N, C-alpha and C positions, 0 to 999 in steps of 0.2 A: 327396748334396749338401748341403751348405752354404754359409748365403747372410746374411750381415751388410748392414746396410743402414740405416746414419747412428746408428751407431752409438757413445757413448761413456759415459767413465768418469773421475768425480772423485773424488780422497780427500781428506777433510779439509775440503774445499766451496771447494781454491785447487790444491792439485795434479793439473793436467787427465793421467792415462796415458792414455787413449784419446783420442784426436778425429779426431770424424764419419768413423769406419773403412766404407767399400760396398768389400767383393769377393766375389765367391762363388768356392767348389771346386766341380768338376763331382764326379759319380761316372766311375770310373773311371779315374782321375788320382791324384798324388803331389804333392800341395801343399808346397812348403817354406816355411816365414817365419820371414825369417831380419831381426837387428837388431843393436846391439848395448847390451847391459846396459844397463837401465833404459828399453827401448825401447815398452813397453807390449806384450811376448809374453805372456808367464806373463798379465799383467790380464787379455787377450784368450783367449785360452785358457779361463780360468774363468769368462769369462763365456758363450762357448760349451758348456760343458760345463753351467753352471745351479748352479758353485761361489760367485760373487756374481755380482748382476746389475746389467745395463747402467742406465746414469742416463735414458738415452733410447736411440731408433732399437728395429729389431727384430733376431733372428735365428731363423733359420732352419734347422734339418735336414730334410733330407728332404719338405721343403713343411710342419712341424711349429712352429707358434712356443714357442720354449721358455722364454717366461715363458705363455701358456696353455697348453701343453701339454708340462709336468716331468718327468712320471711316462714317459708314451707318449715322448720324444725321448729319455731316460739311457736308456731301453734298447734306442734304438740305437749309444749309444754304448759302446765299449773307450777308456777314460782311460789312459794313463800320465805320473803326477805330474810334479814338476821333482826330485824328492826320491823315493827307493825306500822311508826307512828311517820305517817305521808296520808296527802293528802288531808288535812286535818277539818279543814275550811267547810269541806262537803259531810253531807248526810248522808248517812253509811246505806241507803239504798240509790242516792246516787253514784256514789263509789263506786255498787255492785250493778247500775246500770252501765257507766262508764267502760267498767270491767266488762261488760256482753260487747258492748257498742267495738269497745278493742278488737276483738272477735269474731265477730258479726255471728251473735247468737239471736237468731230469731225470736219475737214478740215473746209468741207463744213457750216457746223452751226456757226463757230466761223468769219468764214470771215462777215455771212447775221448777225449775232449778232454787229461784231463789228463796219461792215459798216453802221447798223442801231443806233446804242448807240451815235455813235461818229459823223455825221447828228446829233442826238438830241440835243447832249452837244451843240455844232458845236468847234469840236477838230480834225475836219478834217485833216486841213494846220498844227497841232501841235502832230501826231505823230508821224514823224519820225524827233523831236526832245528830248536831253536828259529831262527827267523829273527834274533835278536840274538846269534845265532852268528855269521849267512852274513858272506863280506866283499860289498865295495860289490858288485859286479860281481856277486856271486850274488842276495845284494838285489834289484835292478836287475833280472835274471832275471824271478823270483818276482814281482814286481809288472806286468811285462810279459807273464809267463801267467794275472794274474789278470787283466788287463783282459781278453783274447783269451779265454777259458774261458766263453762265450754266445756267441761263433762273431757279433759283430756288425757292423753293416756297417760306420759310420762310426772309422776309427779318429785319434784326436787323443791326440797324442803328443807331451812336454815335450822335448827334450832326451832322447831313448828309448837312443840310444848310451852317455851319460856311463856309463864303468868297465866296462864291456861288454871283453871278449875278442875280438879277434878273431874268433876261429871265428862266437863268438854274434851279435855285430855282420853281420858280412854274414850268417847264419843270418836272422836280425830286419830286416835289406834285401831278401833274396830274398823273404819273407814278404809283404815290404807290396808289392812288385811283384809276386808271385802276386795279394796282395787285391788291386790296381786292378784291374788285367788283368783280375777274374773280374767288374768293371763294379761295382765300389766303394769304398769313399772314402778314402785316405791321411791326413790332414795332422798337418804332424810341423813342430817346431820343431828348428834345429838353430845350433851357432855354425861345425860343419866345412862350410865352403863347398865343400871340395871334393867332400862326400858330398851336398849339396844339388844342384852342379853333373854330377854321373852317375846319381843317381837321381830327380831332381824333370823330372813335367811342363813343372810350372809355376811360380816362386816368388813368394812377396810379401817387399818391404820394406817394415819398419818403420821409421817415427825422432820421434824423442818424442813417439810417439801416432798417429802419423801415414803414412799408404802414403805410400813415394815411388816404389815400382812396382811393378807385378803385371802378369808375363804370364812369354813363355819367356824362355833365355837370348838366343834369335837375337832376339827382339823385343829385347831390353837392348839386344845389340850394335847393331842399326837405330838405336832408340834415342841412344845416346851417340855412335853412329859411330866404333865402333875392334871392329871385324872380329876383330881377331887378340888382342883384350885379356881374360883372364882374368878368373874372375866376380870375384878378390878386389879386383883393381885397378877394376871395375866398379860393386861394393858402394861400396867405399870414396870411390868421385866420388859415389854420389848421395846418400851419410850427408855425407858435407858439404855436397851441394847444400842437402836437407833438412834443416842444422843452419841455414844459410843462411836 
Protein backbone atom coordinates (compact mmCIF):
# COMPACT_ATOMS: atom_id res chain seq x y z
CA UNK A 1 0.00 0.00 0.00
CA UNK A 2 1.14 3.53 -0.78
CA UNK A 3 -0.27 6.54 1.07
CA UNK A 4 0.39 10.24 0.44
CA UNK A 5 -0.97 12.84 2.87
CA UNK A 6 -0.68 16.59 2.24
CA UNK A 7 2.48 16.22 0.15
CA UNK A 8 4.07 19.36 -1.29
CA UNK A 9 7.17 20.11 -3.35
CA UNK A 10 8.43 23.48 -4.60
CA UNK A 11 11.51 24.09 -6.75
CA UNK A 12 13.61 27.26 -6.53
CA UNK A 13 11.31 28.61 -3.86
CA UNK A 14 8.56 29.51 -6.34
CA UNK A 15 7.75 26.71 -8.81
CA UNK A 16 5.24 24.46 -7.05
CA UNK A 17 5.54 21.05 -8.72
CA UNK A 18 3.31 19.16 -6.27
CA UNK A 19 0.48 20.88 -4.43
CA UNK A 20 -1.00 19.19 -1.35
CA UNK A 21 -1.36 15.71 -2.84
CA UNK A 22 -3.61 13.24 -1.03
CA UNK A 23 -4.26 9.75 -2.36
CA UNK A 24 -3.68 6.11 -1.51
CA UNK A 25 -2.94 2.99 -3.55
CA UNK A 26 -4.19 -0.29 -2.15
CA UNK A 27 -2.48 -3.64 -2.06
CA UNK A 28 -3.82 -5.89 -4.81
CA UNK A 29 -4.41 -3.18 -7.40
CA UNK A 30 -2.85 -1.54 -10.44
CA UNK A 31 -2.99 2.23 -10.10
CA UNK A 32 -2.38 4.41 -13.14
CA UNK A 33 -0.99 7.92 -12.69
CA UNK A 34 -1.94 10.22 -15.57
CA UNK A 35 -1.34 13.83 -16.45
CA UNK A 36 0.13 16.17 -19.07
CA UNK A 37 3.84 16.97 -19.27
CA UNK A 38 4.96 19.06 -16.30
CA UNK A 39 1.97 18.05 -14.19
CA UNK A 40 4.13 16.71 -11.35
CA UNK A 41 4.05 12.97 -12.07
CA UNK A 42 7.79 12.30 -12.06
CA UNK A 43 8.34 14.59 -9.06
CA UNK A 44 5.69 12.64 -7.15
CA UNK A 45 7.28 9.32 -8.10
CA UNK A 46 10.74 10.52 -7.06
CA UNK A 47 9.37 11.55 -3.67
CA UNK A 48 7.64 8.18 -3.20
CA UNK A 49 10.88 6.36 -3.98
CA UNK A 50 12.96 8.63 -1.73
CA UNK A 51 15.08 10.13 -4.51
CA UNK A 52 13.99 13.62 -3.50
CA UNK A 53 12.37 14.81 -0.27
CA UNK A 54 8.95 16.36 0.03
CA UNK A 55 8.84 19.85 1.53
CA UNK A 56 5.95 18.77 3.75
CA UNK A 57 3.45 15.97 4.22
CA UNK A 58 3.98 12.24 4.67
CA UNK A 59 4.57 9.32 2.31
CA UNK A 60 4.16 5.77 3.59
CA UNK A 61 4.81 2.40 1.96
CA UNK A 62 3.10 -0.50 3.74
CA UNK A 63 2.80 1.70 6.82
CA UNK A 64 6.46 2.79 6.87
CA UNK A 65 7.30 6.48 6.45
CA UNK A 66 9.85 7.07 3.67
CA UNK A 67 11.56 9.83 5.70
CA UNK A 68 11.79 7.88 8.95
CA UNK A 69 12.58 4.44 7.44
CA UNK A 70 14.25 5.11 4.06
CA UNK A 71 16.25 1.86 3.78
CA UNK A 72 13.37 -0.40 4.86
CA UNK A 73 11.00 1.33 2.45
CA UNK A 74 13.41 1.18 -0.49
CA UNK A 75 13.86 -2.57 0.01
CA UNK A 76 10.15 -2.97 -0.62
CA UNK A 77 10.22 -1.03 -3.89
CA UNK A 78 11.05 -1.96 -7.46
CA UNK A 79 11.53 1.32 -9.34
CA UNK A 80 11.76 1.87 -13.10
CA UNK A 81 12.75 5.50 -13.87
CA UNK A 82 11.60 7.48 -16.88
CA UNK A 83 14.99 7.11 -18.60
CA UNK A 84 16.83 3.79 -19.13
CA UNK A 85 20.15 5.46 -20.00
CA UNK A 86 22.25 4.48 -16.98
CA UNK A 87 25.28 2.31 -16.19
CA UNK A 88 25.93 2.15 -19.93
CA UNK A 89 29.46 0.76 -19.61
CA UNK A 90 28.31 -2.28 -17.66
CA UNK A 91 27.30 -5.49 -19.37
CA UNK A 92 23.67 -6.48 -18.91
CA UNK A 93 24.57 -9.33 -16.55
CA UNK A 94 26.87 -7.05 -14.56
CA UNK A 95 24.06 -4.55 -14.07
CA UNK A 96 21.63 -7.26 -12.94
CA UNK A 97 24.18 -8.67 -10.49
CA UNK A 98 24.88 -5.16 -9.21
CA UNK A 99 21.16 -4.65 -8.54
CA UNK A 100 20.98 -8.07 -6.85
CA UNK A 101 23.95 -7.10 -4.66
CA UNK A 102 22.26 -3.84 -3.65
CA UNK A 103 19.22 -5.77 -2.41
CA UNK A 104 21.16 -8.71 -0.87
CA UNK A 105 19.63 -11.29 -3.22
CA UNK A 106 21.20 -14.71 -2.65
CA UNK A 107 23.23 -16.39 -5.39
CA UNK A 108 20.60 -19.07 -5.85
CA UNK A 109 17.66 -16.67 -6.00
CA UNK A 110 19.36 -14.20 -8.35
CA UNK A 111 20.29 -16.92 -10.84
CA UNK A 112 16.72 -18.20 -10.98
CA UNK A 113 15.27 -14.70 -11.30
CA UNK A 114 17.77 -13.48 -13.89
CA UNK A 115 17.22 -16.64 -15.95
CA UNK A 116 13.45 -16.25 -15.73
CA UNK A 117 13.38 -12.54 -16.52
CA UNK A 118 15.86 -12.79 -19.40
CA UNK A 119 13.79 -15.53 -21.02
CA UNK A 120 10.57 -13.60 -20.44
CA UNK A 121 11.97 -10.49 -22.14
CA UNK A 122 14.05 -12.29 -24.81
CA UNK A 123 17.30 -10.89 -23.43
CA UNK A 124 19.33 -14.10 -22.92
CA UNK A 125 21.69 -13.48 -25.84
CA UNK A 126 22.29 -9.82 -24.89
CA UNK A 127 23.33 -10.17 -21.24
CA UNK A 128 27.06 -10.37 -22.07
CA UNK A 129 26.93 -7.19 -24.18
CA UNK A 130 27.45 -3.69 -22.78
CA UNK A 131 24.28 -1.71 -22.16
CA UNK A 132 25.59 1.14 -24.34
CA UNK A 133 25.26 -1.21 -27.34
CA UNK A 134 21.57 -1.86 -26.59
CA UNK A 135 18.67 -0.27 -28.43
CA UNK A 136 16.35 1.96 -26.40
CA UNK A 137 13.88 -0.89 -26.01
CA UNK A 138 16.58 -3.29 -24.79
CA UNK A 139 17.78 -0.71 -22.26
CA UNK A 140 14.22 -0.40 -21.02
CA UNK A 141 14.00 -4.16 -20.63
CA UNK A 142 17.24 -4.43 -18.64
CA UNK A 143 16.14 -1.62 -16.30
CA UNK A 144 12.80 -3.38 -15.71
CA UNK A 145 14.65 -6.63 -15.03
CA UNK A 146 16.97 -4.88 -12.58
CA UNK A 147 14.00 -3.37 -10.75
CA UNK A 148 12.35 -6.77 -10.31
CA UNK A 149 15.38 -8.95 -9.51
CA UNK A 150 14.78 -8.66 -5.74
CA UNK A 151 11.09 -9.59 -6.12
CA UNK A 152 9.74 -6.38 -4.51
CA UNK A 153 6.21 -6.10 -3.15
CA UNK A 154 5.66 -2.58 -4.51
CA UNK A 155 6.32 -1.78 -8.18
CA UNK A 156 6.73 1.90 -9.07
CA UNK A 157 7.10 2.33 -12.82
CA UNK A 158 7.56 5.68 -14.58
CA UNK A 159 6.48 5.30 -18.23
CA UNK A 160 7.63 1.64 -18.22
CA UNK A 161 6.43 0.72 -21.71
CA UNK A 162 8.20 3.49 -23.60
CA UNK A 163 10.34 1.89 -26.30
CA UNK A 164 9.22 -1.68 -25.62
CA UNK A 165 8.25 -3.85 -28.59
CA UNK A 166 4.67 -5.21 -28.60
CA UNK A 167 5.62 -8.60 -27.14
CA UNK A 168 7.67 -7.12 -24.29
CA UNK A 169 4.93 -4.58 -23.58
CA UNK A 170 2.33 -7.36 -23.46
CA UNK A 171 4.54 -9.45 -21.16
CA UNK A 172 5.12 -6.54 -18.79
CA UNK A 173 1.40 -5.79 -18.59
CA UNK A 174 0.76 -9.47 -17.88
CA UNK A 175 3.38 -9.40 -15.10
CA UNK A 176 1.80 -6.28 -13.62
CA UNK A 177 -1.61 -7.94 -13.53
CA UNK A 178 -0.27 -11.11 -11.91
CA UNK A 179 1.65 -9.07 -9.34
CA UNK A 180 -1.46 -7.12 -8.33
CA UNK A 181 -3.62 -10.23 -8.32
CA UNK A 182 -1.19 -11.80 -5.83
CA UNK A 183 -2.11 -9.05 -3.36
CA UNK A 184 0.78 -6.68 -4.09
CA UNK A 185 0.94 -3.13 -5.46
CA UNK A 186 1.62 -1.69 -8.92
CA UNK A 187 1.84 2.09 -9.40
CA UNK A 188 2.77 3.36 -12.85
CA UNK A 189 2.63 6.56 -14.85
CA UNK A 190 1.73 6.57 -18.52
CA UNK A 191 0.70 8.84 -21.36
CA UNK A 192 -1.00 5.94 -23.15
CA UNK A 193 -4.61 6.33 -22.08
CA UNK A 194 -5.72 3.12 -23.79
CA UNK A 195 -3.30 1.11 -21.64
CA UNK A 196 -4.55 2.80 -18.48
CA UNK A 197 -8.17 2.18 -19.41
CA UNK A 198 -7.64 -1.53 -20.05
CA UNK A 199 -5.13 -2.32 -17.30
CA UNK A 200 -5.80 -0.16 -14.24
CA UNK A 201 -8.11 -0.89 -11.35
CA UNK A 202 -8.05 2.80 -10.45
CA UNK A 203 -6.43 5.92 -11.86
CA UNK A 204 -5.29 9.26 -10.53
CA UNK A 205 -5.17 12.31 -12.78
CA UNK A 206 -2.84 15.15 -11.83
CA UNK A 207 -2.79 18.66 -13.29
CA UNK A 208 -0.46 21.46 -12.19
CA UNK A 209 0.59 19.43 -9.17
CA UNK A 210 -2.94 18.75 -7.94
CA UNK A 211 -5.09 15.62 -8.10
CA UNK A 212 -8.17 16.41 -10.17
CA UNK A 213 -9.56 12.88 -10.06
CA UNK A 214 -8.86 9.61 -8.24
CA UNK A 215 -11.00 6.51 -8.68
CA UNK A 216 -12.24 3.95 -11.19
CA UNK A 217 -13.16 4.64 -14.81
CA UNK A 218 -16.82 4.05 -13.95
CA UNK A 219 -16.61 6.55 -11.11
CA UNK A 220 -15.16 9.07 -13.53
CA UNK A 221 -18.02 8.50 -15.95
CA UNK A 222 -20.53 9.00 -13.14
CA UNK A 223 -18.78 12.16 -11.97
CA UNK A 224 -18.77 13.67 -15.45
CA UNK A 225 -22.14 12.15 -16.38
CA UNK A 226 -20.64 10.82 -19.61
CA UNK A 227 -21.48 7.12 -19.65
CA UNK A 228 -20.34 6.47 -23.21
CA UNK A 229 -17.28 8.69 -23.28
CA UNK A 230 -13.72 7.51 -23.86
CA UNK A 231 -11.05 7.96 -21.24
CA UNK A 232 -9.30 10.37 -23.60
CA UNK A 233 -12.31 12.72 -23.75
CA UNK A 234 -12.85 12.60 -19.98
CA UNK A 235 -9.12 13.08 -19.31
CA UNK A 236 -9.03 16.23 -21.44
CA UNK A 237 -12.15 17.57 -19.76
CA UNK A 238 -10.68 17.05 -16.27
CA UNK A 239 -7.38 18.64 -17.28
CA UNK A 240 -9.21 21.66 -18.70
CA UNK A 241 -11.16 22.00 -15.45
CA UNK A 242 -7.91 21.72 -13.46
CA UNK A 243 -6.30 24.46 -15.52
CA UNK A 244 -9.21 26.75 -14.79
